[in-house]
C-alpha positions as CSV (number, residue, x, y, z in Angstrom):
1,M,-28.9,53.4,34.7
2,K,-26.9,50.5,36.1
3,T,-29.5,48.1,34.8
4,L,-29.3,49.6,31.3
5,L,-25.5,49.6,31.3
6,G,-25.5,46.0,32.5
7,A,-28.0,45.0,29.7
8,V,-25.8,46.6,27.0
9,T,-22.6,45.0,28.4
10,L,-24.2,41.6,28.6
11,S,-25.4,42.0,25.0
12,L,-21.9,42.7,23.8
13,L,-20.5,39.8,25.8
14,A,-23.2,37.5,24.4
15,W,-22.2,38.5,20.9
16,G,-18.5,37.9,21.5
17,A,-19.1,34.5,23.2
18,A,-21.6,33.3,20.6
19,P,-21.5,29.4,20.5
20,V,-20.7,27.5,17.3
21,N,-24.1,27.2,15.8
22,A,-23.4,27.2,12.1
23,A,-24.9,26.4,8.8
24,G,-22.7,24.8,6.1
25,T,-23.6,24.1,2.5
26,F,-22.2,22.0,-0.3
27,T,-22.2,22.2,-4.1
28,I,-21.5,19.5,-6.7
29,V,-18.9,21.1,-8.9
30,P,-20.6,21.3,-12.4
31,G,-19.3,18.7,-14.9
32,K,-17.2,17.0,-12.2
33,Y,-19.1,13.8,-11.4
34,S,-19.5,10.4,-13.1
35,S,-19.8,6.7,-12.4
36,Q,-17.3,4.3,-10.9
37,G,-19.3,1.4,-12.2
38,A,-18.4,-1.2,-14.8
39,P,-18.4,0.0,-18.4
40,N,-22.0,-1.3,-18.9
41,T,-23.3,0.8,-15.9
42,G,-21.6,4.1,-16.6
43,T,-18.3,5.7,-17.5
44,N,-15.9,7.1,-15.0
45,T,-14.1,10.2,-16.2
46,A,-12.7,11.3,-12.9
47,N,-9.1,10.9,-14.1
48,S,-9.7,13.7,-16.6
49,Y,-11.6,16.1,-14.4
50,A,-10.0,15.4,-11.0
51,S,-6.5,14.4,-11.7
52,D,-5.2,16.8,-9.1
53,Y,-7.4,15.3,-6.3
54,Q,-5.3,12.4,-5.3
55,G,-3.4,11.4,-2.1
56,N,-2.3,14.9,-1.4
57,V,-2.0,16.5,2.0
58,P,-2.6,20.3,1.8
59,A,0.2,22.5,3.0
60,G,-0.2,23.4,6.7
61,A,-2.4,20.3,7.4
62,S,-1.9,16.8,8.7
63,F,-3.8,13.6,9.3
64,S,-4.3,12.1,12.7
65,V,-3.5,8.7,11.1
66,N,-2.3,7.8,7.6
67,P,-5.2,6.9,5.2
68,Y,-3.0,6.8,2.1
69,V,-3.6,4.3,-0.7
70,S,-1.0,4.4,-3.5
71,G,-3.5,3.2,-6.1
72,G,-5.8,0.5,-7.3
73,S,-9.0,-1.1,-5.8
74,F,-9.3,-3.8,-3.2
75,G,-12.3,-6.1,-3.5
76,G,-14.7,-5.7,-0.5
77,Q,-12.5,-3.1,1.1
78,F,-11.6,-0.1,-1.0
79,K,-12.6,1.2,-4.4
80,S,-10.5,3.9,-6.1
81,P,-12.3,7.1,-7.1
82,F,-10.6,6.5,-10.5
83,A,-11.9,2.9,-10.8
84,N,-12.5,1.7,-14.4
85,T,-10.2,4.4,-15.9
86,T,-6.8,3.9,-17.4
87,D,-5.3,5.6,-14.3
88,E,-7.0,3.4,-11.6
89,D,-3.7,1.7,-10.6
90,N,-1.6,4.9,-10.9
91,F,-3.6,7.5,-9.1
92,S,-3.4,7.6,-5.3
93,Y,-6.3,8.4,-2.9
94,F,-7.3,8.1,0.8
95,S,-9.5,5.5,2.4
96,V,-11.1,5.4,5.8
97,G,-13.4,3.0,7.6
98,G,-14.7,-0.5,7.9
99,G,-12.2,-1.7,10.4
100,F,-9.6,-2.4,7.7
101,D,-6.3,-0.6,7.4
102,A,-5.5,1.3,4.3
103,P,-2.9,-0.8,2.4
104,Q,-0.1,1.8,2.7
105,G,-1.4,3.5,5.8
106,T,-2.9,2.9,9.2
107,A,-6.4,4.3,8.9
108,T,-9.5,2.8,10.3
109,T,-12.1,5.4,11.4
110,P,-12.5,8.2,12.2
111,V,-9.5,10.1,10.7
112,S,-9.1,13.9,11.1
113,L,-7.3,16.3,8.8
114,S,-6.2,19.3,11.0
115,L,-4.7,22.7,10.2
116,A,-1.5,23.5,12.2
117,S,-2.7,27.1,12.5
118,G,-5.5,29.4,11.3
119,Y,-8.9,28.4,9.8
120,A,-10.3,27.5,6.4
121,S,-13.5,28.8,4.9
122,A,-14.0,26.1,2.3
123,A,-12.9,22.6,1.3
124,T,-13.0,20.9,-2.1
125,I,-13.0,17.1,-2.0
126,L,-13.2,14.3,-4.5
127,W,-15.6,11.8,-3.0
128,G,-15.6,8.3,-4.4
129,S,-18.1,5.4,-3.9
130,I,-20.5,7.8,-2.2
131,D,-22.2,5.7,0.4
132,S,-24.9,6.6,2.9
133,Y,-22.7,5.3,5.8
134,N,-19.9,7.8,5.0
135,K,-19.8,10.9,7.3
136,L,-17.9,14.1,6.9
137,E,-17.7,16.6,9.8
138,F,-16.2,20.1,9.9
139,L,-15.0,21.3,13.3
140,R,-13.7,24.6,14.7
141,D,-11.5,24.2,17.8
142,G,-13.1,20.8,18.6
143,D,-16.7,21.9,18.2
144,I,-18.7,20.5,15.2
145,V,-19.6,23.2,12.8
146,E,-21.5,21.0,10.3
147,T,-22.0,17.4,9.3
148,F,-22.6,15.8,5.9
149,F,-23.6,12.3,5.0
150,G,-23.0,10.4,1.8
151,A,-26.7,10.2,1.0
152,D,-26.8,14.1,1.0
153,I,-24.1,14.2,-1.7
154,A,-25.3,11.3,-3.8
155,N,-28.9,12.6,-4.0
156,A,-27.6,16.0,-5.2
157,I,-26.0,14.5,-8.3
158,P,-28.3,15.0,-11.4
159,V,-30.0,11.7,-12.2
160,S,-30.2,12.5,-15.9
161,E,-26.4,12.7,-16.0
162,Y,-25.7,9.5,-14.2
163,N,-26.1,5.8,-15.1
164,G,-24.5,3.9,-12.2
165,T,-25.9,2.6,-9.0
166,N,-25.9,4.8,-5.9
167,F,-22.7,3.5,-4.4
168,E,-20.8,3.9,-7.6
169,K,-21.1,7.7,-7.7
170,V,-18.1,9.9,-7.7
171,A,-18.0,13.7,-7.6
172,V,-15.9,16.7,-6.7
173,V,-17.7,18.6,-4.0
174,L,-17.3,22.1,-2.6
175,F,-18.1,22.6,1.1
176,N,-18.5,26.2,2.3
177,G,-20.9,28.7,3.9
178,F,-19.9,27.9,7.5
179,T,-21.6,30.9,9.1
180,S,-22.7,31.4,12.7
181,G,-26.4,31.1,13.3
182,V,-26.2,33.9,15.9
183,S,-24.3,36.6,14.0
184,S,-24.1,35.3,10.4
185,L,-20.3,35.7,10.5
186,L,-18.1,33.3,8.5
187,L,-16.7,31.0,11.2
188,G,-14.5,28.7,9.2
189,F,-13.0,25.4,10.5
190,N,-9.6,23.9,11.4
191,E,-10.4,20.2,11.3
192,V,-12.2,17.9,8.9
193,R,-13.2,14.5,10.2
194,F,-13.8,11.5,7.9
195,S,-15.6,8.4,9.2
196,S,-17.4,5.4,7.9
197,T,-19.2,2.5,9.6
198,Q,-18.5,0.1,6.7
199,Q,-16.0,-0.3,3.8
200,A,-15.2,2.5,3.1
201,F,-14.9,6.3,2.6
202,E,-12.6,6.9,-0.3
203,F,-11.6,10.5,-1.2
204,G,-9.0,12.6,-2.8
205,I,-7.7,16.1,-2.0
206,S,-5.7,18.6,-4.1
207,N,-2.9,20.7,-2.7
208,A,-5.3,23.7,-2.8
209,S,-8.3,21.9,-1.4
210,L,-8.6,24.2,1.7
211,T,-9.4,27.9,1.2
212,P,-7.9,30.0,4.0
213,L,-10.3,32.1,6.0
214,G,-9.7,35.8,5.5
215,A,-10.1,38.5,8.2
216,V,-13.5,38.3,9.8
217,P,-15.2,41.7,9.4
218,I,-16.6,43.5,12.4
219,P,-20.4,43.6,12.2
220,A,-21.8,47.0,11.2
221,A,-23.8,47.2,14.3
222,L,-20.8,46.8,16.7
223,P,-19.6,50.4,16.4
224,L,-23.1,51.5,17.2
225,F,-23.1,49.5,20.3
226,G,-19.8,51.1,21.3
227,T,-21.2,54.6,20.7
228,A,-24.3,53.8,22.7
229,L,-22.2,52.5,25.6
230,G,-20.1,55.6,25.6
231,G,-23.1,57.8,25.6
232,L,-24.6,56.0,28.5
233,F,-21.4,56.5,30.5
234,F,-21.4,60.2,29.6
235,L,-25.0,60.6,30.8
236,K,-24.1,58.8,34.0
237,R,-21.2,61.1,34.7
238,R,-23.2,64.2,33.9
239,Q,-25.9,63.1,36.4
240,R,-23.3,62.7,39.1
241,R,-22.0,66.3,38.4
242,N,-25.5,67.7,38.6
243,S,-26.2,65.9,41.8
244,A,-22.9,67.2,43.3
245,S,-23.8,70.8,42.4
246,I,-27.2,70.8,44.1
């Protein structure tokens, strides 16, 4: 009986202490992708479909260092997600990587966006100049939940809808589905880490880019575990009474 009780107890403890072993997914938001290339290699319409995704910091979040760029592109260093639009010089964005500081900020690489409290279940980000050396990581309490690279995103943009070269792609991307590989519970995250080994990782965020994580439901099987555990204790107690009466 003690062995059985111990096994059930260990099973419950193992569920409660499940490691962060999660799967995350991403989706290119339909109709919200285009080219940052010169007019003869594609047309950038990001200023019309992503005007809210600029140099915003979502409420309740903060950057480890300031990656803010007030607008415009800087040859060999940064290229605005709104390049080759009428708003290129007017729309702000963030830039990370390459050993160069953002013109108005202090960012190199990596840079983290962290929540002051709670967790988020999804993030929607405008990703410009989608390069293979860009890396985006989602973390929960310091543990990496999922990692995405620029090549993953660029390759998912429909080829038939795009005319520019690979590094000129720009898209609004939804990241979600961060569930535990052990219990399939929605884990969420409280840190997003941006890094790039070259020039650069340019992105924009809206004020509503982070979706708060709601209450995590108790697995349907957990009450059954509790009932079974209670039944085992009852049987153990009954055995003791029977032994005492003999």
